[in-house]
N, C-alpha and C positions, 0 to 999 in steps of 0.2 A: 464317861462324859465329865467334862470339867464342871467345877462349881458354877462358873459363869454360864455355861451351856445349860446346866440344870436350872438355874434361876430364870433363864429365858424360856425354857420349856414349861416351867411352873406358871410363869406369867401368861403364856399362850394358852395353857390349859384353863386358867382362871377366866380369861377372856372368852374362851369357847363355852365354858360353863354358864357364863352370864348370857351369852347368845342363845343357848338352849332354853334358859329360863324365860327370856324375852319371847322366843318362838313359842314356847308353851303358853304364855299369857296371850299371845296373839291367836293361837289356836282356840283357846277358850272363848275369846271375843268373837272369832269367826263362827264358832259353833252357835253362839247366841244369835248372831246375825243371820245365820242359815235358818234357824228355827223361825225367826221373825219374818224372814223373806218368804219362806214356805207358807207360814200362817197367813200372811197378807195375800199371797197368790191364791190360796184356797178360799179365803173369805171373798175375794173379788171374782171367784169362779174362773180365773184365767190360768190355773195351773194345769198344764198338760203333762202327761207322764214323761214326755221327752224333755220338757223344761226341768222337771223335778230331777230326772236322771242327770242332766247337765250340772245342776246345782250340787247334787250329791257327789258326782264325780270330782268336781272342783275341790270340795272339802275333803274327800277321801285322799286325793292326791297330796293335799297339804299335810294331812295327818301322816301319810306314808313318808313324806319328805322329812318331817320332824322325827319320826321313828328312826329313820336312817341316820340322821344327824346325831341322835342320842347313842346309837350303836357305835358310830365313829368316835364319839366322845368317850365312851366306855373303853374302847380299844386304846385310845390315847392315854387314858388314865392308867391302864395296865402298863403301857410302855413307860409312862412317867414314873410309876412305882418301881419298875425294874431299874430305871436310870438312877433313882434315888438310892436304891439298895446298892447298886454298883459304885455309886459315889461315896457311900459310907464305908465300903470295903477297902 
């Protein structure tokens, strides 16, 4: 990979890393909101098991999406490290 291509790959990797950091922060906020929502529904006596399941499924889907994004980022990091090594050789 050329030095120019490597610089582009590094910039894209940095952007992806920031995106994962933002997604992680959003996950934390969503988990807090989930807890607040469930607590409110329980206090109001309006939480049915189906509604709780839907809320839990939404948050689980989001966490799974974030985990997959992190896996892709780790793969890209390994690829970038290989490209760096080959550029140095």
